Structure formats: C-alpha cells, structure tokens
N, C-alpha and C positions, 0 to 999 in steps of 0.2 A: 265125185269118182277121179273126175281128171286132174284136180289140182295135188294130189300124192303125187299122183305119176310125174306130173312136170316139176315138183319140186325135188325129186328122187336124181332124175334125170340134170335137171342144175346141178347139184352137189354132184354128182356122178363126173362131171363137165367139169367142176374148178381146180382139180389136181394138175391135168395135163399141163391147163397154164401156169398154174402157181410153179408147177417143177421145172416148165421153159424157161418161165424167169426169173427163177434162180442159177440155174445153170448158165442163164445169159451172163445174170450181172455176174455170176463167179466168175467165168469167163474174160469179161471184162476187165475183172478186177485183177485176175491173173496176168493177162496180159498187159494190162499197164505196169503191175511189179515186174515185168522183165524189161519191158522197154526202160524203165526207171533204172532199172540196173544196169544195162546196157548201156546207157546214155551216161550213168558217173562212169563206169568201166571205160570207155573212149573219152570221156572226159581227161578221167587221169592219164591215161597213158596219151594222148595228145601233149599234155601239161608235159613231160614226163621225156617224149621224143623230143619238145621243142625245148629244154632244159639241158639235154645232151647235145643239141646244135649249137645252143649258147656256149656251150662248155667247148666245143673245137673253137668258137671263133676267139673264146676267151685266152685260149691257150696262143693261136698262131700269134696273138695281140703282145703275149708275155714274151715269145720270140722276137717280135721285132722290136717290144721295149728294152729288152735284156741286152739287145745288140747297141744300141741307142747307150745305153748307160752304159757298156764296156766302153764305146770309144770314146766316151766323157773320162770314165776314169784311167783309160790308159794314157789322154791328155794331162790329167791334173797329177798323175804318177811321176811323170816326164816334167812337168813343170815344177813340182814341189824338189825332184830331186836337183835340180839348178839353184835352188833355194828360191824360189820365186813364191808370191802368194797365188793361189788359184778359188777362184771361189766356182763353185759346183754344182747344181740341180741337180738330182739324180729324181728320176719317174718311180714314183712309187709304183709295186704289180697292183694292178685291180683284181679285185674280189669280189664279185658279186653278193648277195644279201638272202642268204637263208636257198640259194638255189642249190643244195641239197636236200631242201626238205619238198623240192618239185623233181627231182629224179626217184624213178622209180623203181630201181632194179637195183639190187644189194651191192655187185661188182662192180659199178660205174661209181657207188656211192662210196665204196670204199677206195678206191683208185684216187678217187679226187680228193678225198680228206687226207690220203697219204702226200698229194700233189699238194693240196691246200696248206700244209704245215712246213710242207720247206719253203712254199713264200711269203708266210707270215714273218718265219725267221731269218729271211734275204730282206722282207721292207724294214723289219727292226733293226738288221745290221746297216741299213742306206743309210737310214734314220740316226741314228749311234752316229756315224760316221762322220756326217754332213755334217751334225751338231758338232763335232768336235772340231772340225774343220771351219764353219764359222765361230765358233769357239777361240779359236787362233785369231783370228783374221780381228775381231773386239781387241782382242787383249794389246794385241801390235798398234794399231789405232789409237786404243786409250793409252797406251804408255810410249810415248816413240825414244825413249829412253833404255829400253829393253834389250839387255844385251843381248846380239847375233847370235852366240853359241846355244844362247837357251831355246832361241827362236827355229833356230836351225834343226836343234834336239828335237824340238815340238813336231816341225814338220819332216823329221824323219820320222818320227813314230805314227802321226799321220800318213804319210808314202806307206811305211809299211802296211799298217791297217787297208788301205788301199787297195794293197797286193795281194790281200785275203780274201777282200770284197770281191776282187775280180774271179779268184779260184771259186765263191761260191757261185759267181753269175755263171759261170760255166758249168758248174755244175747241175745247177739249176735248168741252164738249156737241154744237158742231156736227159732229165725229169720230165720235162714239157715233152722231150720231144718223143719219149716212150710214152706217155700218157695220150699227145693227141693220137698217136700210131693206134692207141687200144681205141679211143674214141673213134677212129676213122673204122676199124674194123665192126667197130660194134655195132656203127648206125649202118655197115653195109647189111650184116645180119639179122638186124633189125627191123624189116621189113613191112610187116603190120604188128597188129596186136597179138597176136598168136604164134611169131615166130620164134622168139625165145623158150617161150613155153615148151615146142615144140621140141628146139636143140636142147633143153636142158635133160626133157625127155629119151633124147637120142644120146646123149653122153653121159647119162645118166651119174651126175652128180658132179661129173668135170668140168672144168673151165671150161666155156665156151669161147673160149680166145685161149692161142697156145703160144707158148712159148717162140715156138718155130714161124707162127702168123705175125707175131711179133715183131718178127729181128725182119722178115720179108720185107712189112711195112714201112719199116725203120729205114731200111736201106733204099727203099723208092721216096720217102719223105725226105733222106737224105739228099737224093738225085735233086728233087726237086727244089729244094733249097740252093745249092748251086747252080741251076739253071736261073733262078730268078734274082742270084745275086749276080750273073753273069750279065742279063740282062740291066739291073741296073747300073753298073760300072761301066754300062757301054752308054747308057743315056747321061750318065754324068758325066763321061769323057768328050761326048759330044757338047752339051749344052757347056765345058769349060771349051770348045776350040769354038764356039761360035763368039 
C-alpha cells in the first residue's frame, strides 16, 4: 500500500523541477542572445567611430598634400613662363579602400562620398597634367631639332592647364575644410553609442549639424591653420638663420 503513494508523490514532484530547469535554460538562452546582440552592436559602433576618426586624419593629410602640390605647381608655372622645362611630380590624394563601408552614419557617409568625388576628379586631372608635361620633355629630348615655337606653344598649353589645376586645388581646400568641420562637429556630438539616435529624436529628422555650427567651426579651423602656418614660417626662418 505504500508503493503507490510513493509513486504519486514522485510524479507530482517532477513538474516543479522540470519547469525550473526549462525556465533556467530559457533565460540563459535569452540572456545569451541579448549579450550577442549588444556585442555586435558595440562592435559595429566602434568600427564606425574609428572610421570617422580616420576620415578626420585623412582630410588633414589632404590639406597638407594640397599645400605641397600648390607650391610645386606655382614653381612649374613660373618655369614654363620662362620657356624652361620643369619636371614636377605631384602627390596623389590618398583614399582608403572601402572606408565608406565602415561608416555607420548616413549623413557622414553621404558627406564623404561627395568629398571623395571631388578628390577623384582632382587626382585624375593631376595625372593627366603630369603625363602631358612628361610627354613634352620626352619629345624635346627625342627630337633635338624641334622648332622652338612648337615647344613654346606646348609649354604655354601645359602652363595654362597648370594654372587651372591650381584653381581646382584651391577649390578642394574649401571642400576639405568644410568636410573637416563637419567631421569635427560630428565627433563632438557622437559621445557614445546612443548619442546620434537621441539627437535625431530631439531634432525630429532635421540635420544634426546645422549650417551655423559648420560656419563657426570653419572660422575656428581657419584660425588654427593660420597659427600653425605662422609657427612653421618661424621655424623655417630660424633654420635659415643658423
């Protein structure tokens, strides 16, 4: 008579333990999914943040490179005006491969693609100009009896293209500064993973970076560039005096 009673008690005690085991496994699984999701989210965010910082350094490099190219081109134009040959090696503007795929914000990605198109056109223009200049040198060397008027006319053509290229370099400087100001403001606002989301909610679909903010940062950037140029000129003067 005792065995049925014992069996019944054992059957009744199975359910609480089974439910507890199921719930424990379920919550462990759910917690694992949430952890995995957050890790993926954080990984994408930091990849995006590093890409935006990389863009900031890239544009600073472009401004330095533009200054060097303008200096070289100005010297070449003056040399060609005197009907002298000038060999000039312009520096291409570096563009990281697929960096736009690492940028996780649409506003930043669109601003970069617009700036990138300007850089690509300028790189192509510099390559074309340099190729023409080198071709002229090769023709003059290969044909020593080439009439001077023909050489001078080709020099004048390359000189004019060099002057146009200088204008494009100046135009890229403006684009680079504006894009750099945009990036600097964005990085100040993108403090953590939810910052931009909160700003978008607050601004209700309006741009998170206003024209007024950009103009203000552009003025600050111009002042910084002038200060750096002033220090550089001072250092060069000190070196020349010694």
